[in-house]
N, C-alpha and C positions, 0 to 999 in steps of 0.2 A: 920441383920441390922447393918450397919457400925456405929461405935462410933467416927469416925473422926470428928473434929470440922469443922463447916461450918458457913458461914456468915448468918446474919439475913435475913428473908424473905422480899423481896421488894413487897409491896402490889399491886402496879400498874406497870406492866412491858410494858405497851403500848408505842410504839414508839412515841416520841414527834414530834411536828411540827418544821420546821426550823424557825429561827427568821425572823422578818421583815427585808427586805433588801432595802426598798425605803427611808423611813424617820422615824426618832425618834425625839421627841421634848421634851425639858426641858424648864426651866425658863430662863437660860442663854445661852444655846446652842441648836442647831439643828444638827442632823446627817443626811446628805443627801447622797444618793447613788452617788458614784463617777460618775461625768459627765465630761469626758475629755475636751470637748470644753469649758465648763462653768468654770471649777475649775483649769485648768492647770496653768494659769498665777498667780493666787493668791497663790496657793500651792507652786509654784516654788519660788516666792518672799519670802514666809514664811520660806523657807528652803535653800535658797542660798543668796549669796551676801557678806558674811563675814565669818570669821573662826567659830564664835559661831554658826551660822545657819548651816554651812556645817557640823559641828560636829554631827548634828542630824543623819547623815547617817552612822556614824561609826559602829553602831551595827545593822543596818538594813540588813537582810540577802538577800533580794531579788533584790535590785536595788539602784541607786543613788550613789553620786550626779550626776546631769545631766548637759550636756553642754549647753542646751537651753530649752526654754519653749516647743518647738516642740518635743524635745526628751522626756520631762516629759509627754506631752500629749499622745504620742505614748505608753508610759509605763502605763499611767492611763487607756488607752483603753484596754490593756491586763488585767489590774486589773478588770475592769468592766465585762469582758467576763468570768472570772473565776467562777466556781461553788463551789469550795472548800473554798473560802474566800468571804465574803460579805463586800466589802470595802465602807467606808463612808468618806466624807469630813466633817470636823468639822467646823460649822458655828457659829461664835461669834456674838450673836444678838446685843450686845451693840456697837461693832466695825463695824458691817455690813460687815464682811469679813470672809474668810475661813482661819483658823489658824493652821490646822493640819489634821491628818488622824487617823482612827481607823478601826477595822474590827472584825467580828465574824469569827473564823477559827476552824479547827479540830472539826467540828460538827459531833457528833455521836448520832443522835436522838434516836436510839434504846437503847443506854446506858445512855441516859439522861445527856450528858455532852457536853460542848463546851469550846472554848478558846476565850479570848479577846486578840487580837494580832495586830501586825503592828501598834503600837501606837506611834505617834510623834506629837509634837506641836512646834510652833514657840517659841523661848526662852522666850518672855514676857508673854506667856500663860502657861508656865510650872509651876507646883505646885500652881495652881490657881483654882478658882471655875469652870473655863472652863474645865480643865482636870478632876476634880472630878465629875462634873455633867455628863460629857460624859460617864464615867465608870458607874455612878449610873444608868443612864437610860438604859444602856445595861444590868446591873444586873437585873433591874426591868423586862426587856423583858424576860430574861432567867428564872428567878426564879418565878416572880409573874404571868406573862401571860402564859408562856409555861411550867412551873413546871419542869424545869431541876433539877437534883440532885447535879450537880458539875459544877463549872466554873473555868477554869484554866488560869494561867498567866505564861508565860515562857520568859526567857531573857538570853542573854549572861551572864555567871557567873561573868564576869569582869565589867558588866554594873551596877555599884553601884547605880546610880540615879534610874534606873528602879527597882532594888531590893528594894530600899527604898520606892519607890512609891507603890509597891505591898503591903508591910507591912503597910504603911500609910492607904491604902484603905481597910485593913482588911484581906488580903490574909494570909494564913499560909504557911511558907516555908516547902517544902517536901524533898529537897535534890538536889544533883548535878548529872546530867547525863554526865559522863565524855566522852570526844571525841565524842560528840553527832553529830556535824555537821562540815562541812568544809565551811567557809564563807569567800569570797574574798581571797581564797587560804590559809587561816589560820585556825588552830584548834579552835573550839568553844565548851567549856563545857557549858551546859545549866542548869540554875537554874529553878526549878519547884516550883510553888505556886498554891494554890487552896482555894476556898471558897465552902463550902457545904451548901445545902439547910437548914440544921439545924442551921447553923451559921448566915445565912442571916438576920433573923429578927432583931438581935441585931446590926449587921453591918448597916443595913438599917436605924435603928433609929439613930445611931451615925452619919452617913453621912447626914441624913436629918437635924439633929440638927446643924451640922456644916455649911451646905449649906444655910439653910433657916431661922435659928434663929438669931436674933440680938445679943443675949448673947452667945458668943463663949468662954465658960469658959475653954475649953481644946482645944488643937490642935486636928485635926482629928486623927493623929497618936496616941496621948495619949488616945483618946476615944476608939479607936479600940483595944488598948493594955489592956484596963480595963477588958475585957471579954475574953482575950486569955487564954486557958488552960495552966497550969504550965507544963514546959517541963521536 
């Protein structure tokens, strides 16, 4: 018998189901499967028109900015047809408009892991309850309903706002994949983050307190740092 170290036994190795891809609902937001005809104009307006909105596309590896609503609609059609990404338009219930996009990606049901990816919001929705609840309901789908073991977040290592958002939401930094991608003809080093199922209950409590409690004694980032293991 070998005496080499091995990892702990995983009690349930059954492949998980894929996440919902049509609609996920929260108190402040709804995530609707991308519908090119319905969503293109509002998503175009949310991400075009001035320098601040156009900067949304700087770190997006797959597309944009677009010359017209029609061009964005054609791209959204390709998004809708993909099976490796489940793309959503983020609907702000208070504003009655679509303010961004998000997706499930890198889904490996047999390994119980997936990624939250392609996340962008109009500037006035960033670092808001819209952003946080979108991620929260995707976490709930992955961990609570489907029993995944790991949720990932990846971004350009130079994208400091995305890295800050990951930490604020409770993700743990895992390192840099050097020369990972070529994006828009330039090198991209990729920062990797994750949340594990064992970490989710405390992160869930922190996010719920921040989202739904009237008494916000800590910022969400401070709450999630309280239970972070010492490095």
